[in-house]
C-alpha positions, 0 to 999 in steps of 0.5 A: 948774649944771655938775658940778664937776670935780677935787677936792671940796676942796683944802687949802693952808697952811704946815707945821703948819696941819694939812692932812694931818690935816684931809684925813683927817678930811674923808675920814672924814666925807664918804666921799671919797677923800683924796690928799696930793701930798707922798706922790705926790712921794715915790712918784714919786721913790722916796724921802722928801721930805727925801732929795729935797732932800738928794740932788736939790735943792729945784729938782728937788723943786719940779718933781716937786711941780708935776707931782704937783699938776697930775696930782692936780687933773686926776684926783682928785675927793675931798679933796686936801692940797698940800705947804706950798710948792706955792703958790710955783709960778705955774703951780700957782697958776693951776691952783688958780684953777679949784678950791675951795681952803681956806687953813688958816692958822696963826700962827708960834708955833703952826706952830713948836710943831706942826711941832716943827721936824722934820727931815722938813721940810727948809725948817725946819731950820737955824741959826734955825728960828723965823726960817726959819718966819717968813720962810716965812710972810711969803713964802707968806701972800699966795700962800695968800690969792691961791689961797684960796676960804676961809681957816680960822684953825686956831690955836684949833681942833681938826682936827675943828672945821676939817673941820666949817667946810669941810664947812659952807662947801661942803656936802660 
């Protein structure tokens, strides 16, 4: 069997699904390096994501995100967490087809509770954050499932349990 290139595991899902936290635990348990494309975007832009949205707009953020994801998929061999909206880009979805992708799913009530409707999450701020989160889930759910190799429902699981499911599924 040919050696797998790229990340050992890619994590996708909406805000509050636990992508960054699960990636950290996976890295600790497997000894693999962890990379988060949100941090890559912030480093490349020299500012926080919320500032990118405010100062440069969502289109520029998505361009930076697309570049960060493509680079990480090509370079990184450990655990990779993607930003919640990365799957919105068709080119990113196409690239993900060649990788093991875990969709960490979360229901709207749990996602809202976990994110705390944080101002650091620019797409969740506004007049009706719950409705915004629901609309976000409605738009993205089919795309998460399109790219997913496995789906792990996180509502009733701890971060450690989610990591264990992924480790067991892929023999990490």
